[in-house]
C-alpha positions in Angstrom: 108.4 91.3 85.3 106.0 88.4 85.9 107.1 84.8 85.3 105.3 81.8 84.0 101.6 82.4 83.2 101.2 85.4 85.4 100.8 88.8 83.6 103.0 91.8 84.3 102.0 93.5 87.6 100.2 90.4 89.0 102.2 90.5 92.2 101.4 94.2 92.8 97.7 93.5 92.0 97.7 90.8 94.7 99.3 93.1 97.2 96.8 95.9 96.4 93.9 93.5 96.7 95.2 92.3 100.1 95.6 95.9 101.4 92.1 96.9 100.0 90.5 93.9 101.8 92.3 94.7 105.1 91.2 98.4 104.9 87.6 97.5 104.1 87.6 95.0 107.0 89.0 97.6 109.4 86.5 100.3 108.2 83.6 97.9 108.8 84.7 97.4 112.4 84.7 101.1 113.2 81.8 101.8 115.5 79.3 104.4 114.5 76.3 106.0 116.1 75.7 106.8 119.8 78.4 105.7 122.3 77.4 103.6 125.3 77.9 104.9 128.8 78.6 101.5 130.1 80.7 98.6 128.6 78.5 96.0 126.9 80.9 93.2 128.2 81.6 94.1 131.8 79.2 97.0 132.6 82.1 99.3 133.6 81.5 103.0 133.0 83.1 104.3 129.8 84.9 107.6 130.4 83.4 110.6 128.6 86.8 111.3 126.9 86.7 107.8 125.3 83.1 108.3 124.2 84.0 111.6 122.5 87.2 110.2 120.9 85.6 107.0 119.6 82.1 107.7 118.3 79.9 104.7 118.8 82.1 103.0 121.3 80.5 100.1 123.1 83.3 98.7 125.2 85.8 99.9 127.8 89.4 99.9 126.9 90.2 96.6 128.6 87.4 94.7 127.0 88.1 96.2 123.6 91.8 95.2 123.9 90.8 91.6 124.7 88.4 91.6 121.8 91.1 92.8 119.4 93.6 90.2 120.7 91.1 87.4 120.0 90.3 88.8 116.5 94.0 89.0 115.5 94.7 85.5 116.8 91.9 84.1 114.6 92.9 85.8 111.4 96.6 84.8 110.9 96.1 82.6 107.9 97.6 83.9 104.7 95.1 82.7 102.1 96.9 84.4 99.3 100.4 83.2 100.1 102.4 81.0 97.8 102.5 77.2 98.2 106.0 77.5 99.5 105.1 79.9 102.3 102.2 77.6 103.4 104.5 74.6 103.6 106.8 76.2 106.2 
């Protein structure tokens, strides 16, 4: 049951939209194409098992982990949160 001016199901629609955006963002970051033999960041060799497991991989595990840590740190803002959650 929605309250105020919101229609019924508005909260679920907001959750669904957030999940859909996150899935689309994750899918857009999946590498495709030919895998590199050497890391684009540090020039370390990328093991064949990793190149097979992750098609289109361009970074070694260490550099990829650092890249993902930096990406997560930058995207912690909840733009769809309520005013109350943003005031905390």
